[in-house]
KEMAR-983986 format. One line per 2 residues: number of its first residue (from 1); their letters; for each residue y, x, z of N, C-alpha, C. Coordinates in pm, whole numbers, plus 50000, padded with zeros to 5 digits. Layout:
residues N
NUM	A	Y/X/Z/Y/X/Z/Y/X/Z  ...
end
This chain:
residues 186
1	XX	49363/48455/50138/49401/48594/50130/49456/48621/49992  49555/48704/49991/49616/48746/49866/49614/48898/49865
3	XX	49538/48956/49773/49531/49102/49764/49631/49149/49661  49722/49231/49706/49820/49292/49617/49782/49439/49606
5	XX	49696/49469/49512/49651/49605/49498/49773/49689/49465  49802/49781/49552/49925/49858/49543/49932/49933/49411
7	XX	50038/49902/49332/50072/49980/49215/49975/49977/49099  49888/49879/49090/49791/49879/48982/49843/49813/48854
9	XX	49964/49754/48859/50016/49695/48736/50061/49808/48643  50055/49783/48512/50088/49890/48418/50234/49935/48430
11	XX	50256/50063/48402/50389/50123/48409/50486/50048/48319  50440/50004/48201/50525/49937/48104/50576/49802/48156
13	XX	50513/49746/48259/50555/49616/48313/50672/49629/48410  50715/49749/48441/50824/49769/48536/50956/49728/48472
15	XX	51031/49634/48535/51158/49589/48475/51264/49700/48468  51256/49799/48554/51353/49909/48550/51334/49994/48424
17	XX	51215/49985/48367/51190/50060/48244/51281/50009/48131  51308/49880/48129/51398/49823/48027/51538/49883/48040
19	XX	51585/49902/48164/51715/49963/48187/51716/50106/48132  51610/50181/48159/51600/50318/48106/51604/50318/47955
21	XX	51533/50225/47895/51531/50218/47749/51670/50186/47695  51740/50094/47760/51876/50058/47717/51971/50174/47730
23	XX	51964/50247/47841/52051/50364/47860/52021/50473/47758  51895/50495/47731/51857/50596/47632/51907/50555/47493
25	XX	51895/50427/47460/51943/50379/47331/52095/50395/47320  52165/50360/47426/52311/50374/47429/52350/50520/47408
27	XX	52287/50611/47481/52316/50753/47464/52284/50801/47324  52172/50754/47270/52133/50793/47134/52235/50743/47032
29	XX	52283/50619/47047/52382/50565/46954/52513/50643/46959  52556/50679/47080/52677/50760/47091/52656/50898/47029
31	XX	52539/50955/47044/52510/51085/46983/52512/51075/46831  52450/50971/46778/52448/50953/46633/52589/50929/46580
33	XX	52668/50851/46653/52806/50824/46612/52887/50954/46608  52867/51039/46707/52946/51164/46710/52902/51260/46600
35	XX	52775/51249/46556/52728/51336/46448/52779/51286/46311  52782/51156/46290/52825/51102/46160/52976/51101/46144
37	XX	53044/51067/46250/53190/51061/46245/53245/51165/46340  53248/51286/46295/53291/51394/46382/53442/51391/46395
39	XX	53484/51319/46498/53627/51314/46531/53639/51344/46679  53757/51362/46722/53780/51389/46864/53735/51271/46950
41	XX	53760/51148/46901/53724/51029/46979/53572/51013/46987  53501/51033/46877/53355/51014/46881/53290/51118/46972
43	XX	53340/51243/46967/53286/51346/47054/53317/51314/47201  53437/51265/47227/53477/51227/47363/53389/51112/47413
45	XX	53363/51012/47329/53277/50900/47368/53136/50950/47401  53086/51041/47318/52953/51095/47344/52950/51170/47477
47	XX	53050/51256/47500/53053/51336/47622/53075/51247/47744  53164/51149/47735/53199/51066/47851/53094/50957/47876
49	XX	53039/50898/47770/52945/50787/47789/52801/50821/47749  52785/50887/47638/52651/50913/47585/52568/51007/47670
51	XX	52623/51122/47703/52548/51220/47783/52513/51164/47921  52608/51104/47994/52568/51047/48124/52461/50939/48110
53	XX	52468/50858/48003/52366/50755/47983/52230/50819/47959  52225/50924/47879/52099/50994/47854/52045/51060/47981
55	XX	52134/51125/48056/52090/51191/48180/52044/51090/48284  52118/50979/48298/52078/50874/48393/51944/50814/48352
57	XX	51927/50792/48222/51801/50738/48172/51685/50832/48204  51705/50961/48183/51599/51058/48211/51568/51063/48361
59	XX	51672/51060/48444/51650/51063/48589/51577/50937/48636  51618/50821/48588/51550/50696/48625/51405/50696/48578
61	XX	51382/50745/48459/51246/50749/48405/51158/50840/48492  51212/50952/48534/51137/51043/48620/51105/50977/48755
63	XX	51203/50911/48814/51180/50840/48942/51076/50731/48926  51085/50655/48817/50987/50549/48792/50847/50606/48774
65	XX	50837/50715/48705/50707/50778/48682/50646/50828/48813  50726/50894/48895/50677/50944/49024/50634/50828/49113
67	XX	50715/50721/49117/50681/50604/49197/50553/50539/49146  50539/50528/49015/50419/50470/48956/50295/50552/48991
69	XX	50305/50683/48980/50191/50768/49013/50155/50758/49161  50257/50754/49247/50232/50742/49391/50158/50613/49422
71	XX	50201/50504/49360/50136/50374/49385/49998/50367/49320  49987/50416/49198/49862/50405/49124/49748/50480/49193
73	XX	49781/50592/49254/49677/50673/49316/49676/50661/49468  49733/50553/49518/49730/50526/49661/49588/50490/49703
75	XX	49549/50531/49820/49417/50501/49872/49410/50360/49929  49524/50298/49952/49531/50170/50022/49554/50053/49927
77	XX	49503/49937/49969/49535/49810/49904/49620/49730/50002  49717/49658/49951/49800/49572/50034/49741/49431/50030
79	XX	49712/49375/50147/49656/49240/50155/49746/49154/50242  49763/49029/50201/49844/48933/50276/49759/48813/50313
81	XX	49776/48766/50436/49701/48651/50487/49797/48552/50550  49761/48426/50541/49836/48318/50605/49787/48301/50748
83	XX	49865/48235/50835/49819/48211/50973/49687/48134/50977  49596/48178/51064/49468/48110/51082/49357/48155/50989
85	XX	49386/48244/50895/49282/48292/50803/49194/48395/50873  49067/48394/50839/48972/48492/50892/48968/48609/50795
87	XX	48992/48729/50846/48992/48849/50763/48849/48895/50741  48770/48900/50849/48626/48923/50837/48558/48860/50957
89	XX	48427/48838/50942/48348/48773/51047/48251/48871/51111  48223/48844/51237/48125/48921/51314/47992/48921/51240
91	XX	47931/49038/51225/47801/49049/51160/47808/49085/51013  47925/49070/50949/47938/49108/50808/47931/49260/50793
93	XX	47889/49304/50676/47890/49447/50647/48034/49496/50635  48061/49610/50697/48197/49666/50696/48218/49746/50567
95	XX	48332/49722/50504/48363/49797/50383/48503/49857/50384  48581/49829/50491/48717/49882/50498/48773/49877/50638
97	XX	48878/49954/50659/48954/49958/50784/49092/49903/50751  49152/49830/50845/49281/49766/50821/49389/49822/50913
99	XX	49509/49835/50857/49626/49881/50932/49732/49772/50922  49777/49721/51035/49870/49608/51037/50012/49657/51008
101	XX	50073/49599/50906/50211/49629/50871/50306/49525/50928  50268/49398/50916/50349/49286/50966/50255/49180/51019
103	XX	50299/49111/51125/50223/48999/51179/50128/49038/51290  50050/48939/51336/49959/48958/51449/49822/48900/51416
105	XX	49718/48964/51472/49581/48917/51455/49513/48908/51591  49405/48830/51596/49321/48820/51716/49183/48875/51682
107	XX	49131/48957/51771/48994/49007/51757/48907/48917/51844  48806/48854/51782/48728/48751/51850/48579/48785/51843
109	XX	48512/48773/51955/48367/48790/51957/48304/48654/51991  48202/48619/51919/48129/48495/51943/47993/48529/52002
111	XX	47964/48470/52117/47834/48488/52183/47789/48353/52235  47669/48314/52199/47612/48186/52241/47705/48069/52208
113	XX	47767/48075/52091/47852/47968/52044/47990/47962/52108  48022/48059/52193/48151/48060/52262/48237/48176/52209
115	XX	48361/48144/52170/48454/48245/52120/48531/48307/52235  48542/48439/52234/48621/48512/52334/48720/48600/52259
117	XX	48849/48586/52292/48950/48672/52231/48948/48805/52305  48912/48912/52233/48903/49044/52292/49037/49116/52293
119	XX	49116/49092/52189/49245/49161/52180/49337/49089/52083  49464/49111/52104/49568/49068/52010/49637/49195/51962
121	XX	49641/49212/51831/49696/49334/51773/49816/49301/51685  49910/49395/51678/50031/49374/51598/50063/49495/51512
123	XX	50184/49497/51457/50226/49605/51367/50205/49744/51427  50153/49834/51344/50128/49971/51388/49988/49992/51442
125	XX	49913/49884/51463/49777/49897/51516/49676/49882/51401  49552/49916/51429/49448/49912/51327/49324/49844/51383
127	XX	49237/49799/51293/49110/49738/51333/49010/49752/51220  48884/49728/51253/48778/49735/51153/48704/49866/51154
129	XX	48748/49961/51235/48685/50093/51238/48559/50096/51323  48545/50000/51414/48433/50000/51509/48298/49999/51438
131	XX	48287/49926/51329/48160/49917/51257/48115/50052/51204  48208/50143/51181/48174/50275/51130/48133/50371/51241
133	XX	48167/50337/51367/48139/50428/51478/48022/50384/51566  48005/50253/51587/47910/50210/51689/47797/50121/51642
135	XX	47801/50073/51522/47694/49982/51480/47633/50030/51350  47546/49948/51297/47478/49982/51173/47562/49947/51051
137	XX	47693/49952/51065/47782/49917/50955/47818/49770/50950  47782/49698/51056/47816/49555/51063/47933/49536/51158
139	XX	48011/49435/51130/48128/49403/51213/48083/49358/51351  48146/49412/51454/48110/49379/51592/48189/49260/51645
141	XX	48289/49217/51570/48372/49102/51609/48435/49044/51483  48491/48925/51497/48567/48864/51387/48714/48892/51410
143	XX	48792/48887/51303/48938/48903/51315/49003/48789/51240  49095/48720/51311/49165/48605/51256/49315/48626/51274
145	XX	49393/48581/51177/49538/48598/51184/49600/48495/51278  49701/48538/51353/49777/48447/51439/49905/48403/51367
147	XX	49957/48493/51287/50079/48468/51209/50051/48514/51066  50151/48500/50981/50137/48557/50846/50125/48708/50865
149	XX	50031/48768/50793/49999/48909/50815/50000/48986/50683  50050/49109/50691/50045/49202/50579/49970/49326/50628
151	XX	49862/49360/50557/49776/49471/50599/49762/49574/50488  49743/49698/50529/49699/49801/50436/49550/49820/50462
153	XX	49469/49810/50358/49324/49823/50372/49279/49954/50309  49200/50028/50385/49147/50157/50339/48995/50143/50328
155	XX	48942/50165/50209/48799/50152/50184/48715/50250/50264  48588/50214/50284/48496/50293/50366/48486/50438/50318
157	XX	48471/50458/50188/48457/50593/50135/48581/50678/50162  48698/50622/50138/48822/50696/50164/48843/50718/50313
159	XX	48801/50621/50395/48814/50636/50540/48728/50751/50590  48604/50759/50543/48516/50868/50588/48566/51003/50536
161	XX	48623/51006/50415/48683/51129/50364/48801/51173/50450  48884/51076/50488/49000/51104/50573/48956/51162/50706
163	XX	48853/51102/50767/48803/51152/50895/48749/51294/50882  48680/51323/50773/48626/51457/50753/48733/51560/50723
165	XX	48839/51518/50656/48944/51611/50614/49042/51644/50726  49064/51548/50815/49166/51568/50920/49101/51541/51056
167	XX	49055/51646/51123/48986/51630/51251/49069/51556/51357  49200/51572/51357/49285/51502/51454/49277/51350/51435
169	XX	49268/51306/51310/49256/51163/51282/49120/51112/51330  49016/51190/51304/48882/51151/51350/48881/51139/51502
171	XX	48944/51233/51569/48949/51231/51715/49022/51106/51765  49135/51072/51701/49211/50953/51743/49129/50826/51725
173	XX	49063/50812/51611/48981/50694/51586/48862/50689/51681  48802/50803/51708/48687/50808/51800/48729/50771/51942
175	XX	48844/50821/51985/48894/50787/52119/48924/50638/52130  48984/50582/52025/49016/50438/52027/48887/50356/52028
177	XX	48787/50399/51951/48659/50327/51950/48594/50334/52087  48596/50452/52150/48538/50467/52284/48611/50379/52385
179	XX	48743/50373/52373/48823/50288/52463/48787/50141/52444  48771/50100/52320/48738/49960/52292/48597/49927/52340
181	XX	48503/50022/52329/48367/49999/52379/48370/49985/52530  48445/50071/52595/48455/50068/52741/48517/49937/52789
183	XX	48620/49892/52719/48691/49769/52759/48611/49643/52729  48552/49637/52610/48490/49513/52565/48340/49523/52547
185	XX	48285/49642/52561/48142/49659/52538/48106/49642/52393  48001/49707/52351/47944/49694/52215/48049/49704/52111
end
C-alpha cells in the first residue's frame, strides 16, 4: 500500500511556485527599470511586459494558495494498492471507510477456513462502513484488490461527523448496510 496523504506536502515544495516567483521578479525588474530610466521605451516595457507578469504572478499565487488550502484541509487520504493486496482483514478494528476511485476490489468472508467472495466493487462504490453500523467496530469481511486500486479513505471520526451533519448521507449508508446484511448476512 502506498498512502498519498492528499496535499500534506509543504506549499513551498510546489513547482508552480517557482514560476510565480520568476514572473514576480520579471515584473519587479521591469518596474525598477521604468523608474530609473524614465523613457517612453522603459514605460512601454513595464506596461506591456511588467504589469501582465505581476498580475499573472498574483493570479497564479492565489490559485496555488486556494488549491493548497483545499488539499491541506481535505478530510480524505488518497491510498494506492497493487493487485492482490489486502486492504483490511476480517476481525480487525475499523478505523476508516473507503471510496473507490479507480480499480476493483473483492469483499471476502472467511468461515471455517473457506473464503467466499461476497461482492466485487468498482469505481464509485464504497466499503468499510459495515463495521460502524452492525458490529462492535470490527471488520465483518476482508477486502482484497483485484486490480491496481486508488481509494479515498475517510477516517472514523470524520465519517461519523459526516453522518451526523448530513442526514441524507446517513440514510444512504444505512440503506446500503441494510441491503448488504440482507444479501450476505452479518
